[in-house]
Structures are given as C-alpha cells and as structure tokens.
N, CA, C and O atoms as a Tinker XYZ file with bonds, in Angstrom:
   268  protein
     1  N    -12.418000  -19.527000   -1.262000    73     2
     2  CA   -11.660000  -18.358000   -1.043000    64     1     3
     3  C    -11.976000  -17.266000   -2.158000    63     2     4     5
     4  O    -12.304000  -17.555000   -3.309000    81     3
     5  N    -11.857000  -16.185000   -1.746000    73     3     6
     6  CA   -12.093000  -14.991000   -2.663000    64     5     7
     7  C    -10.752000  -14.401000   -3.103000    63     6     8     9
     8  O     -9.741000  -14.668000   -2.454000    81     7
     9  N    -10.704000  -13.629000   -4.152000    73     7    10
    10  CA    -9.518000  -13.161000   -4.651000    64     9    11
    11  C     -8.722000  -12.305000   -3.613000    63    10    12    13
    12  O     -7.495000  -12.346000   -3.527000    81    11
    13  N     -9.512000  -11.544000   -2.850000    73    11    14
    14  CA    -8.880000  -10.600000   -1.883000    64    13    15
    15  C     -8.074000  -11.456000   -0.767000    63    14    16    17
    16  O     -7.227000  -10.887000   -0.078000    81    15
    17  N     -8.351000  -12.814000   -0.606000    73    15    18
    18  CA    -7.622000  -13.539000    0.373000    64    17    19
    19  C     -6.141000  -13.681000   -0.073000    63    18    20    21
    20  O     -5.249000  -13.920000    0.741000    81    19
    21  N     -5.946000  -13.542000   -1.252000    73    19    22
    22  CA    -4.524000  -13.771000   -1.763000    64    21    23
    23  C     -3.604000  -12.546000   -1.773000    63    22    24    25
    24  O     -2.422000  -12.595000   -2.113000    81    23
    25  N     -4.282000  -11.387000   -1.351000    73    23    26
    26  CA    -3.467000  -10.115000   -1.267000    64    25    27
    27  C     -2.375000  -10.138000   -0.220000    63    26    28    29
    28  O     -2.583000  -10.481000    0.944000    81    27
    29  N     -1.232000   -9.766000   -0.681000    73    27    30
    30  CA     0.167000   -9.794000    0.038000    64    29    31
    31  C      0.583000  -11.146000    0.329000    63    30    32    33
    32  O      1.395000  -11.323000    1.237000    81    31
    33  N      0.116000  -12.144000   -0.344000    73    31    34
    34  CA     0.586000  -13.491000   -0.131000    64    33    35
    35  C      1.357000  -14.066000   -1.378000    63    34    36    37
    36  O      1.128000  -13.665000   -2.519000    81    35
    37  N      2.280000  -15.028000   -1.079000    73    35    38
    38  CA     3.011000  -15.725000   -2.146000    64    37    39
    39  C      2.164000  -16.706000   -2.895000    63    38    40    41
    40  O      1.656000  -17.661000   -2.307000    81    39
    41  N      2.004000  -16.506000   -4.137000    73    39    42
    42  CA     1.063000  -17.400000   -4.910000    64    41    43
    43  C      1.704000  -17.916000   -6.138000    63    42    44    45
    44  O      2.723000  -17.413000   -6.613000    81    43
    45  N      1.096000  -18.911000   -6.631000    73    43    46
    46  CA     1.354000  -19.421000   -7.984000    64    45    47
    47  C      0.132000  -19.385000   -8.828000    63    46    48    49
    48  O     -0.924000  -19.866000   -8.418000    81    47
    49  N      0.247000  -18.826000   -9.998000    73    47    50
    50  CA    -0.771000  -18.652000  -10.937000    64    49    51
    51  C     -0.710000  -19.461000  -12.197000    63    50    52    53
    52  O      0.234000  -19.300000  -12.970000    81    51
    53  N     -1.652000  -20.311000  -12.445000    73    51    54
    54  CA    -1.584000  -21.049000  -13.739000    64    53    55
    55  C     -2.540000  -20.405000  -14.704000    63    54    56    57
    56  O     -3.747000  -20.279000  -14.497000    81    55
    57  N     -1.936000  -20.034000  -15.706000    73    55    58
    58  CA    -2.724000  -19.288000  -16.773000    64    57    59
    59  C     -3.329000  -20.225000  -17.822000    63    58    60    61
    60  O     -2.801000  -21.314000  -18.051000    81    59
    61  N     -4.422000  -19.819000  -18.458000    73    59    62
    62  CA    -5.062000  -20.678000  -19.550000    64    61    63
    63  C     -4.220000  -20.999000  -20.680000    63    62    64    65
    64  O     -4.415000  -22.021000  -21.338000    81    63
    65  N     -3.219000  -20.114000  -20.959000    73    63    66
    66  CA    -2.361000  -20.543000  -22.170000    64    65    67
    67  C     -1.219000  -21.360000  -21.708000    63    66    68    69
    68  O     -0.237000  -21.471000  -22.443000    81    67
    69  N     -1.261000  -21.942000  -20.554000    73    67    70
    70  CA    -0.193000  -22.857000  -20.107000    64    69    71
    71  C      0.990000  -22.223000  -19.374000    63    70    72    73
    72  O      1.857000  -22.977000  -18.934000    81    71
    73  N      1.105000  -20.833000  -19.197000    73    71    74
    74  CA     2.062000  -20.227000  -18.487000    64    73    75
    75  C      1.922000  -20.320000  -17.016000    63    74    76    77
    76  O      0.824000  -20.584000  -16.527000    81    75
    77  N      2.949000  -20.122000  -16.293000    73    75    78
    78  CA     2.948000  -20.192000  -14.811000    64    77    79
    79  C      3.535000  -18.936000  -14.296000    63    78    80    81
    80  O      4.622000  -18.604000  -14.769000    81    79
    81  N      2.974000  -18.174000  -13.382000    73    79    82
    82  CA     3.675000  -17.037000  -12.704000    64    81    83
    83  C      3.553000  -17.241000  -11.273000    63    82    84    85
    84  O      2.528000  -17.618000  -10.703000    81    83
    85  N      4.747000  -16.947000  -10.689000    73    83    86
    86  CA     4.916000  -17.092000   -9.232000    64    85    87
    87  C      5.400000  -15.871000   -8.668000    63    86    88    89
    88  O      6.349000  -15.282000   -9.186000    81    87
    89  N      4.723000  -15.374000   -7.473000    73    87    90
    90  CA     5.181000  -14.137000   -6.998000    64    89    91
    91  C      4.206000  -13.711000   -5.807000    63    90    92    93
    92  O      3.496000  -14.550000   -5.253000    81    91
    93  N      4.209000  -12.418000   -5.455000    73    91    94
    94  CA     3.462000  -11.926000   -4.344000    64    93    95
    95  C      2.422000  -11.017000   -4.960000    63    94    96    97
    96  O      2.734000  -10.166000   -5.793000    81    95
    97  N      1.174000  -11.208000   -4.540000    73    95    98
    98  CA     0.110000  -10.378000   -5.091000    64    97    99
    99  C      0.173000   -9.031000   -4.304000    63    98   100   101
   100  O     -0.017000   -9.028000   -3.088000    81    99
   101  N      0.445000   -7.873000   -5.008000    73    99   102
   102  CA     0.619000   -6.621000   -4.419000    64   101   103
   103  C     -0.594000   -5.691000   -4.435000    63   102   104   105
   104  O     -0.751000   -4.781000   -3.621000    81   103
   105  N     -1.499000   -6.015000   -5.497000    73   103   106
   106  CA    -2.638000   -5.174000   -5.761000    64   105   107
   107  C     -3.656000   -5.883000   -6.547000    63   106   108   109
   108  O     -3.415000   -6.685000   -7.450000    81   107
   109  N     -4.843000   -5.512000   -6.120000    73   107   110
   110  CA    -6.081000   -6.154000   -6.962000    64   109   111
   111  C     -6.901000   -4.939000   -7.459000    63   110   112   113
   112  O     -7.307000   -4.105000   -6.649000    81   111
   113  N     -7.139000   -4.835000   -8.747000    73   111   114
   114  CA    -7.906000   -3.676000   -9.225000    64   113   115
   115  C     -9.108000   -4.125000   -9.938000    63   114   116   117
   116  O     -9.150000   -5.045000  -10.755000    81   115
   117  N    -10.133000   -3.346000   -9.526000    73   115   118
   118  CA   -11.507000   -3.612000  -10.078000    64   117   119
   119  C    -11.880000   -2.266000  -10.701000    63   118   120   121
   120  O    -11.922000   -1.223000  -10.049000    81   119
   121  N    -12.166000   -2.364000  -12.093000    73   119   122
   122  CA   -12.632000   -1.248000  -12.908000    64   121   123
   123  C    -14.021000   -1.466000  -13.458000    63   122   124   125
   124  O    -14.202000   -2.356000  -14.289000    81   123
   125  N    -14.989000   -0.718000  -13.049000    73   123   126
   126  CA   -16.396000   -0.914000  -13.441000    64   125   127
   127  C    -16.848000    0.247000  -14.167000    63   126   128   129
   128  O    -16.874000    1.325000  -13.572000    81   127
   129  N    -17.220000    0.170000  -15.416000    73   127   130
   130  CA   -17.717000    1.384000  -16.139000    64   129   131
   131  C    -19.044000    0.928000  -16.707000    63   130   132   133
   132  O    -19.108000    0.146000  -17.655000    81   131
   133  N    -20.179000    1.478000  -16.054000    73   131   134
   134  CA   -21.507000    1.076000  -16.456000    64   133   135
   135  C    -21.938000    1.651000  -17.743000    63   134   136   137
   136  O    -22.777000    1.055000  -18.418000    81   135
   137  N    -21.385000    2.856000  -18.160000    73   135   138
   138  CA   -21.811000    3.510000  -19.429000    64   137   139
   139  C    -21.382000    2.593000  -20.623000    63   138   140   141
   140  O    -22.138000    2.509000  -21.591000    81   139
   141  N    -20.243000    1.926000  -20.597000    73   139   142
   142  CA   -19.849000    1.236000  -21.690000    64   141   143
   143  C    -20.016000   -0.396000  -21.470000    63   142   144   145
   144  O    -19.758000   -1.217000  -22.350000    81   143
   145  N    -20.482000   -0.716000  -20.176000    73   143   146
   146  CA   -20.740000   -2.160000  -19.874000    64   145   147
   147  C    -19.370000   -2.825000  -19.866000    63   146   148   149
   148  O    -19.273000   -3.959000  -20.334000    81   147
   149  N    -18.381000   -2.248000  -19.405000    73   147   150
   150  CA   -16.974000   -2.886000  -19.326000    64   149   151
   151  C    -16.617000   -3.138000  -17.938000    63   150   152   153
   152  O    -16.700000   -2.277000  -17.061000    81   151
   153  N    -16.166000   -4.483000  -17.728000    73   151   154
   154  CA   -15.818000   -4.820000  -16.389000    64   153   155
   155  C    -14.412000   -5.473000  -16.483000    63   154   156   157
   156  O    -14.228000   -6.438000  -17.225000    81   155
   157  N    -13.428000   -4.942000  -15.730000    73   155   158
   158  CA   -12.065000   -5.613000  -15.796000    64   157   159
   159  C    -11.668000   -5.857000  -14.295000    63   158   160   161
   160  O    -11.850000   -4.993000  -13.438000    81   159
   161  N    -11.193000   -6.916000  -14.064000    73   159   162
   162  CA   -10.457000   -7.201000  -12.782000    64   161   163
   163  C     -9.030000   -7.670000  -13.172000    63   162   164   165
   164  O     -8.835000   -8.526000  -14.036000    81   163
   165  N     -8.042000   -7.048000  -12.471000    73   163   166
   166  CA    -6.620000   -7.285000  -12.589000    64   165   167
   167  C     -6.030000   -7.582000  -11.352000    63   166   168   169
   168  O     -6.517000   -7.119000  -10.320000    81   167
   169  N     -4.983000   -8.340000  -11.336000    73   167   170
   170  CA    -4.052000   -8.448000  -10.239000    64   169   171
   171  C     -2.601000   -8.099000  -10.627000    63   170   172   173
   172  O     -2.087000   -8.449000  -11.690000    81   171
   173  N     -2.000000   -7.392000   -9.688000    73   171   174
   174  CA    -0.543000   -7.117000   -9.893000    64   173   175
   175  C      0.300000   -8.146000   -9.077000    63   174   176   177
   176  O      0.094000   -8.318000   -7.876000    81   175
   177  N      1.201000   -8.784000   -9.730000    73   175   178
   178  CA     1.979000   -9.722000   -9.040000    64   177   179
   179  C      3.561000   -9.301000   -9.080000    63   178   180   181
   180  O      4.109000   -9.087000  -10.161000    81   179
   181  N      4.176000   -9.209000   -7.991000    73   179   182
   182  CA     5.600000   -8.878000   -7.956000    64   181   183
   183  C      6.313000  -10.138000   -8.055000    63   182   184   185
   184  O      6.267000  -10.956000   -7.137000    81   183
   185  N      7.029000  -10.354000   -9.218000    73   183   186
   186  CA     7.667000  -11.602000   -9.545000    64   185   187
   187  C      9.139000  -11.485000   -8.907000    63   186   188   189
   188  O      9.624000  -12.417000   -8.266000    81   187
   189  N      9.751000  -10.381000   -9.111000    73   187   190
   190  CA    11.081000  -10.168000   -8.746000    64   189   191
   191  C     11.274000   -8.807000   -8.261000    63   190   192   193
   192  O     10.265000   -8.101000   -8.253000    81   191
   193  N     12.421000   -8.274000   -7.835000    73   191   194
   194  CA    12.594000   -7.005000   -7.326000    64   193   195
   195  C     12.116000   -5.957000   -8.144000    63   194   196   197
   196  O     11.459000   -5.064000   -7.609000    81   195
   197  N     12.365000   -5.925000   -9.470000    73   195   198
   198  CA    11.815000   -4.953000  -10.344000    64   197   199
   199  C     10.917000   -5.461000  -11.354000    63   198   200   201
   200  O     10.722000   -4.784000  -12.364000    81   199
   201  N     10.327000   -6.616000  -11.192000    73   199   202
   202  CA     9.524000   -7.277000  -12.163000    64   201   203
   203  C      8.103000   -7.413000  -11.670000    63   202   204   205
   204  O      7.907000   -8.152000  -10.705000    81   203
   205  N      7.123000   -6.799000  -12.212000    73   203   206
   206  CA     5.780000   -6.923000  -11.868000    64   205   207
   207  C      5.056000   -7.327000  -13.188000    63   206   208   209
   208  O      5.402000   -6.983000  -14.318000    81   207
   209  N      4.021000   -8.094000  -12.865000    73   207   210
   210  CA     3.024000   -8.610000  -13.953000    64   209   211
   211  C      1.563000   -8.222000  -13.642000    63   210   212   213
   212  O      1.021000   -8.373000  -12.547000    81   211
   213  N      1.042000   -7.743000  -14.664000    73   211   214
   214  CA    -0.367000   -7.405000  -14.585000    64   213   215
   215  C     -1.075000   -8.443000  -15.244000    63   214   216   217
   216  O     -0.798000   -8.741000  -16.406000    81   215
   217  N     -2.065000   -9.082000  -14.530000    73   215   218
   218  CA    -2.779000  -10.208000  -15.167000    64   217   219
   219  C     -4.310000   -9.940000  -15.047000    63   218   220   221
   220  O     -4.880000   -9.611000  -14.007000    81   219
   221  N     -4.892000  -10.129000  -16.268000    73   219   222
   222  CA    -6.448000  -10.008000  -16.200000    64   221   223
   223  C     -7.025000  -11.315000  -15.678000    63   222   224   225
   224  O     -6.495000  -12.390000  -15.960000    81   223
   225  N     -8.073000  -11.225000  -14.945000    73   223   226
   226  CA    -8.632000  -12.221000  -14.242000    64   225   227
   227  C     -9.197000  -13.448000  -15.176000    63   226   228   229
   228  O     -9.267000  -14.618000  -14.798000    81   227
   229  N     -9.555000  -12.996000  -16.368000    73   227   230
   230  CA   -10.017000  -14.011000  -17.322000    64   229   231
   231  C     -8.890000  -14.747000  -17.977000    63   230   232   233
   232  O     -9.156000  -15.616000  -18.807000    81   231
   233  N     -7.638000  -14.461000  -17.663000    73   231   234
   234  CA    -6.520000  -15.197000  -18.230000    64   233   235
   235  C     -6.011000  -16.258000  -17.279000    63   234   236   237
   236  O     -5.085000  -17.005000  -17.595000    81   235
   237  N     -6.717000  -16.322000  -15.939000    73   235   238
   238  CA    -6.252000  -17.134000  -14.999000    64   237   239
   239  C     -7.015000  -18.453000  -15.015000    63   238   240   241
   240  O     -8.246000  -18.442000  -14.979000    81   239
   241  N     -6.283000  -19.653000  -15.071000    73   239   242
   242  CA    -7.006000  -20.975000  -14.866000    64   241   243
   243  C     -7.164000  -21.188000  -13.434000    63   242   244   245
   244  O     -8.284000  -21.399000  -12.968000    81   243
   245  N     -6.159000  -21.149000  -12.730000    73   243   246
   246  CA    -6.234000  -21.448000  -11.304000    64   245   247
   247  C     -5.115000  -20.632000  -10.507000    63   246   248   249
   248  O     -4.130000  -20.188000  -11.097000    81   247
   249  N     -5.302000  -20.471000   -9.238000    73   247   250
   250  CA    -4.386000  -19.740000   -8.334000    64   249   251
   251  C     -4.298000  -20.352000   -6.986000    63   250   252   253
   252  O     -5.330000  -20.735000   -6.436000    81   251
   253  N     -3.127000  -20.473000   -6.407000    73   251   254
   254  CA    -3.059000  -21.058000   -5.171000    64   253   255
   255  C     -1.924000  -20.466000   -4.322000    63   254   256   257
   256  O     -0.934000  -19.925000   -4.815000    81   255
   257  N     -2.130000  -20.602000   -3.099000    73   255   258
   258  CA    -1.137000  -19.900000   -2.139000    64   257   259
   259  C      0.126000  -20.815000   -1.992000    63   258   260   261
   260  O     -0.025000  -22.030000   -2.122000    81   259
   261  N      1.300000  -20.319000   -1.741000    73   259   262
   262  CA     2.458000  -21.105000   -1.530000    64   261   263
   263  C      2.862000  -20.763000   -0.117000    63   262   264   265
   264  O      2.953000  -19.587000    0.235000    81   263
   265  N      3.113000  -21.802000    0.726000    73   263   266
   266  CA     3.456000  -21.524000    2.054000    64   265   267
   267  C      4.919000  -21.670000    2.323000    63   266   268
   268  O      5.364000  -21.456000    3.450000    81   267
C-alpha cells in the first residue's frame, strides 16, 4: 500500500516514540524544495471534531486501516 491509499480512511498510527494516534486522514502534503534539498511529507489526521494532528512521515513507525 502507498500512503495515498489511506486518504479519507480511519487509521491507527503508531509513532516511533511509542505514541498512538487514531483518526481519519484528511490530507497528505508533499513539499519538495530542490534549492535547499529539503523534502517533507506530512499527513493531517482528524482525531476529533476540532482536533487535527500534523504528523511528519519520518515520525511514523507503522500505519494501518481500521474497518
């Protein structure tokens, strides 16, 4: 599976620091700046009605879909 397969799905994310985030993936952001050789990929997860989490892809240990 690629990251885009999780868009608009209910997921559980296990972070490298031991944290767990559960919610709906609402957005996947890719920023590529060739001048500075910076590459960031982030995902926005809606945890609750007004609670969104922005997670950098390098913080994620594993991700899975909840049915």
